[in-house]
C-alpha angles and dihedrals in degrees: 000000000000122000120255124246087229092061090047090051090050093051093045088051090052089052095043094110090065118086120237101014110159138161140206126208113232124176094332094314133086130240113208122214128195114196089339097310124110108246098172138284151241113270122176089345092306125119109228126177135193112276097240118157094249091056093048090049092047096053122079093206118029117205121178120208137170115247089208137342113293095020129116118264118266134190116269112223111212096168095075092134091063109082093185092053093050096047091046092049094050091046092050092050100047101087092047096051117101117257116252114270116255115249115235 
C-alpha cells in the first residue's frame, strides 16, 4: 500500500519548525531528508527513521519495523502528534546520520 499525500503533509507540518526538511517520492512512499541527510521515510502511512543510537536513546519505547519486505529494520515513530518530540528526535539524530554520497 502506498502512503497518502495527506499523511505526508501532516508529517511535514509537524516538522515545519526545522530548517531544510525536504522529501522525495519513491515508488509510492516518501524519503525524508533533514539538511540533506536521509533521516527516514513514510512507508504505508507510518513514519520510520534510521535506527541510529541517538534515536534509540531519545525514544522511551523503541519499536522496530520493516519499511518493506527485504529492507533493514527502522524505528517506528508513534508520537507523530507531538511536534516537540519529532523536532527533538530529528535534531538528536542529525550528527549521527551518514553524509550524503557524492554524485560522480
